[in-house]
N, C-alpha and C positions, 0 to 999 in steps of 0.2 A: 602926285599927284596927273592922274590922265583926265582931259577934260571930256564937251559931251561928248564930241565932234569921234574923239579917238576908239570912245567907248561899245559906241556905231557903228562904225566902224567894222569892230572885232565881231556884231551880231552875224551868227548864222538864214543865208538869205533864206528867205521864205518861203519855201521849196526843198528846201531841207526840210525847215523845222512842220512841217505838215506832214514832208513822211516820217521824222522820225515820228509823231502826235498821233497820225494813224498805226506807226510797228505795237506802242503801248496797250494801243486800244485794242491791238489784241490780245495782249495778256490781264484785259477789265474782266475780264469775265469766266465765272469761278468754273465750267463746267470744260473749258481748252486750256485751262493753270492744270485740274487735275487732269487730263490726258499726256499735256505734255511732263506733270510728273510724274505718271506712273513712264511715258519714253525717259525718259531723264536715265534710268538703273535699264529697262529691255526694250528690246524693237518687240516689237506686236505686231498682231492682225486686225482688224475692224475689232471681229466676234470675237477675240479676248480682252482686248477691252470696254465696251461692251459689257459685257459680265462683272469686270472687275468694280465698275463705276456706277454696274445697273445703271445700264442705262438702255436704251435702242440701239440698233444698230443704225437707223438710218439719220440719232440724232448723232451719236460718232463716228459719225461719214459726210457731216455738215462741221460739224467742228474740228475734221481732219482738214476737207480741202479750207477752213480758211488757213488756218496751217500752214499750208500747202503754196499755198497763194503768198502767203505772206516772207514767208522760205525761213520758216520756220522747225519745219518735217520737211523729210524726205519719206519716201519710197522705192523698195526693193521684192522687186517682185519673181517669183520663183513658181517658173510653174499658172496650174491660175488659183493662187495665192498673190498675199498685195502683202507689205509687213512697213509696218512703220520706225522711222525712230529722228532721233535728235536732228536736223540737219544741221547745224556742226557744234564744236565746244562753246563759242561765242552765249548762245542757247542756256547752254548746263548752267557756264559759270554766274548769266543773270538768272537765273533758277535763286540759284543760292546767293549771291550777292541778298537777292528780293525778299528770301528766307532770312539771312542771315539780317536783313536789316528794320525787319517786323518781331522780329529773334530781342534785339536790343532793348 
């Protein structure tokens, strides 16, 4: 059996805990989750995301800004157009595991 000192030593530093909490807060907004889910399968521009979700372009742009700042989406520019996609496979896995968990 581990004593309490060793258990405390295994705890993440506060800075990592705060970073992790901030990371999960981004997933706590249904609009951002809807955007992420659309990008789960397709690379899309702001206009197409707004159309698919029935939201305004400025609202989608705001959500995408938060998602970019959190390193959950990336952009690809082609001329004047900007396309958004999930940043990496980790984001896709988080979405899939989250859905799997809520469907249990």
